[in-house]
C-alpha positions as CSV (number, residue, x, y, z in Angstrom):
1,M,7.7,6.4,11.7
2,N,6.1,4.0,9.3
3,K,7.7,0.7,8.3
4,R,8.8,1.8,4.8
5,A,10.4,5.0,6.3
6,A,12.3,2.9,8.8
7,E,13.5,0.5,6.1
8,L,14.5,3.2,3.8
9,K,16.4,5.1,6.5
10,A,18.2,1.9,7.6
11,W,19.1,1.1,3.9
12,L,20.5,4.5,3.4
13,F,22.6,4.3,6.6
14,L,23.9,0.7,5.9
15,N,24.9,1.6,2.4
16,R,26.3,5.0,3.3
17,I,24.1,6.8,0.8
18,T,22.8,10.3,1.7
19,Q,19.4,11.8,0.9
20,R,21.4,14.4,-1.0
21,K,22.8,11.7,-3.3
22,V,19.3,10.3,-4.0
23,A,18.1,13.8,-4.6
24,E,20.9,14.5,-7.1
25,K,20.2,11.3,-8.9
26,A,16.5,12.0,-9.1
27,G,17.0,15.7,-10.0
28,V,14.9,16.9,-7.1
29,S,15.5,18.6,-3.7
30,E,16.5,16.9,-0.5
31,T,13.2,18.0,0.9
32,A,11.4,16.0,-1.7
33,V,13.4,12.9,-0.9
34,Y,12.6,13.5,2.8
35,L,8.9,13.8,2.1
36,V,8.9,10.6,0.0
37,I,10.7,8.7,2.8
38,R,8.2,9.9,5.3
39,G,5.2,9.0,3.1
40,K,4.0,12.5,2.8
41,M,4.6,12.6,-1.0
42,T,5.1,10.1,-3.9
43,S,7.5,10.4,-6.7
44,A,8.3,7.9,-9.4
45,N,11.7,9.7,-10.1
46,I,12.7,9.4,-6.4
47,K,11.6,5.7,-6.2
48,Q,13.6,5.0,-9.4
49,A,16.7,6.8,-8.1
50,F,16.6,4.6,-4.9
51,I,16.2,1.4,-7.0
52,E,19.1,2.5,-9.4
53,L,21.3,3.0,-6.3
54,G,20.6,-0.5,-5.2
55,C,17.6,-0.2,-2.9
56,P,15.5,-3.4,-2.9
57,A,12.2,-2.9,-4.7
58,K,10.5,-4.9,-2.0
59,I,11.0,-2.0,0.5
60,W,8.6,0.1,-1.7
61,E,5.9,-2.6,-1.3
62,L,5.8,-2.1,2.5
63,A,2.9,-0.2,4.0
64,Q,3.4,3.5,4.6
């Protein structure tokens, strides 16, 4: 697992936010959120949804 994925997963867990909630906010599937977290796909909508939910933007600057 890459550093960004680990940080995103930890942030989700600590803030009790599900991938489903991120997906609903971004208007995408849970699979799309999973793929973005894993670094297999990029999506400005998903990144923005994370940030709007309170995810620190600095996490997105970490290497994949």
